[in-house]
BADO-252755 format. One line per field, with one value per residue (C-alpha): residue number from 1; x, y, z. Coordinates in steps of 0.1 Angstrom, whole numbers. Example, Ala and Ser with C-alpha at 12.3 -4.5 7.8 and 13.67 -1.06 7.14 Angstrom:
2
pos: c(1:2)
X: c(123:137)
Y: c(-45:-11)
Z: c(78:71)
//
This chain:
227
pos: c(1:2:3:4:5:6:7:8:9:10:11:12:13:14:15:16:17:18:19:20:21:22:23:24:25:26:27:28:29:30:31:32:33:34:35:36:37:38:39:40:41:42:43:44:45:46:47:48:49:50:51:52:53:54:55:56:57:58:59:60:61:62:63:64:65:66:67:68:69:70:71:72:73:74:75:76:77:78:79:80:81:82:83:84:85:86:87:88:89:90:91:92:93:94:95:96:97:98:99:100:101:102:103:104:105:106:107:108:109:110:111:112:113:114:115:116:117:118:119:120:121:122:123:124:125:126:127:128:129:130:131:132:133:134:135:136:137:138:139:140:141:142:143:144:145:146:147:148:149:150:151:152:153:154:155:156:157:158:159:160:161:162:163:164:165:166:167:168:169:170:171:172:173:174:175:176:177:178:179:180:181:182:183:184:185:186:187:188:189:190:191:192:193:194:195:196:197:198:199:200:201:202:203:204:205:206:207:208:209:210:211:212:213:214:215:216:217:218:219:220:221:222:223:224:225:226:227)
X: c(-685:-713:-732:-755:-766:-775:-791:-757:-730:-724:-708:-685:-666:-634:-638:-610:-588:-571:-561:-568:-596:-626:-620:-650:-653:-676:-680:-695:-689:-652:-641:-636:-632:-617:-620:-589:-565:-560:-529:-505:-494:-506:-541:-542:-534:-562:-585:-576:-582:-617:-624:-612:-637:-665:-654:-620:-618:-622:-597:-591:-595:-596:-582:-594:-575:-595:-563:-527:-527:-511:-542:-558:-528:-505:-519:-519:-485:-496:-528:-509:-483:-510:-534:-519:-552:-560:-550:-569:-561:-567:-541:-532:-525:-508:-473:-473:-486:-460:-431:-440:-438:-435:-453:-482:-485:-480:-455:-442:-475:-479:-454:-459:-437:-449:-441:-450:-473:-478:-511:-521:-552:-550:-585:-601:-635:-663:-644:-663:-648:-667:-673:-677:-713:-721:-723:-703:-686:-684:-653:-661:-631:-636:-605:-603:-589:-562:-560:-567:-593:-621:-655:-669:-706:-727:-753:-777:-779:-774:-745:-716:-682:-668:-632:-622:-643:-674:-685:-717:-730:-717:-680:-657:-621:-594:-579:-547:-525:-504:-526:-557:-579:-610:-624:-621:-637:-668:-671:-667:-694:-717:-710:-719:-751:-764:-763:-792:-777:-795:-765:-730:-700:-672:-636:-640:-667:-702:-722:-753:-777:-808:-816:-780:-787:-804:-775:-750:-770:-772:-735:-727:-750:-734:-698:-699:-707:-676:-648)
Y: c(-932:-930:-898:-895:-912:-895:-914:-921:-920:-922:-896:-907:-886:-894:-872:-847:-855:-827:-801:-823:-816:-837:-858:-866:-896:-897:-934:-948:-984:-991:-955:-928:-891:-876:-840:-831:-856:-849:-836:-865:-898:-918:-904:-910:-946:-948:-932:-958:-986:-972:-972:-1008:-1017:-1003:-1022:-1039:-1030:-993:-971:-934:-919:-882:-861:-825:-802:-772:-753:-758:-758:-789:-800:-805:-817:-836:-870:-864:-880:-912:-913:-905:-931:-958:-949:-922:-903:-871:-843:-811:-777:-741:-722:-700:-730:-755:-741:-742:-778:-790:-772:-775:-738:-737:-703:-714:-751:-739:-766:-742:-745:-782:-810:-831:-835:-826:-844:-823:-838:-830:-812:-829:-807:-770:-756:-722:-708:-725:-756:-789:-821:-851:-882:-917:-916:-890:-863:-831:-811:-774:-755:-723:-700:-686:-666:-652:-679:-683:-668:-701:-716:-735:-749:-778:-778:-807:-785:-814:-827:-792:-803:-780:-789:-757:-765:-737:-710:-714:-736:-743:-721:-688:-696:-688:-694:-672:-645:-637:-664:-659:-648:-645:-615:-604:-583:-613:-636:-614:-614:-652:-656:-633:-656:-687:-670:-669:-707:-731:-754:-780:-795:-783:-802:-781:-788:-789:-796:-808:-805:-785:-812:-791:-755:-748:-718:-700:-708:-694:-663:-657:-662:-638:-611:-615:-616:-587:-564:-574:-581)
Z: c(-400:-426:-420:-450:-482:-514:-543:-558:-531:-493:-472:-444:-418:-400:-370:-364:-334:-315:-340:-370:-394:-402:-433:-455:-478:-508:-516:-549:-557:-550:-555:-528:-531:-499:-489:-469:-454:-417:-398:-400:-416:-386:-387:-424:-418:-393:-419:-445:-419:-414:-451:-454:-427:-448:-478:-483:-520:-516:-534:-532:-566:-557:-529:-526:-503:-492:-482:-474:-436:-421:-402:-436:-457:-433:-442:-480:-487:-471:-492:-524:-517:-513:-541:-564:-565:-584:-560:-563:-547:-556:-576:-546:-524:-548:-546:-508:-507:-533:-517:-480:-474:-436:-432:-454:-443:-406:-397:-371:-352:-351:-339:-370:-400:-435:-467:-498:-524:-561:-569:-601:-607:-600:-597:-599:-589:-608:-618:-617:-603:-618:-597:-611:-597:-623:-597:-600:-572:-579:-567:-549:-541:-507:-497:-462:-440:-466:-501:-518:-495:-513:-505:-525:-535:-547:-564:-572:-536:-521:-499:-491:-477:-462:-450:-426:-442:-420:-391:-372:-344:-358:-362:-391:-400:-383:-405:-386:-403:-435:-464:-442:-449:-430:-459:-483:-457:-455:-493:-493:-467:-488:-518:-497:-484:-519:-524:-519:-493:-472:-454:-448:-436:-420:-415:-377:-353:-362:-395:-401:-414:-422:-432:-438:-461:-432:-409:-434:-439:-402:-397:-426:-413:-378:-389:-413:-384:-364:-389)
//
């Protein structure tokens, strides 16, 4: 489960199963920051079991939701019920997450129930989420897949968590779902192409562990010709 270690925290991944997203855990001491929650309560329970195997005393302090889609938010209520973490989402996604908006959460696409959760921290582009390790995670607003999609950037370690904005091997998030927008996605890819990134961890499939900036630039240059 542990993919990478920085000087101050460990990065774990609970691999997405089926339609579910990858869930990333940033572990420092007994505290965990999760990026996304997976598609369902049952998968969230399995995630928490895996965390207990790493260290029984681990507690989830922060839950960052990259966007409202069920495959990223369906397990949030289970995690909130267990740990009452800080829950972060972009302003444009928060209402859908808290109200369970069927068209925005996409409950009509997946055979899973959804329990709304309270977003305790509504974030905007440029906000900083501080970790107990002393590291900061920069919020980067990347609309396109949804209007409130965000990426999370550890500037010090040059690590980017991309949600469904961009994936490895030339893939990007689909833009044909509610609030999706191809033109905005291209602008978001351009923004990401200007970052100094070594590694990026996407919401689905495998990470890009080295030379991620070059990968992002190539994807941006390719996609802008076709979208």
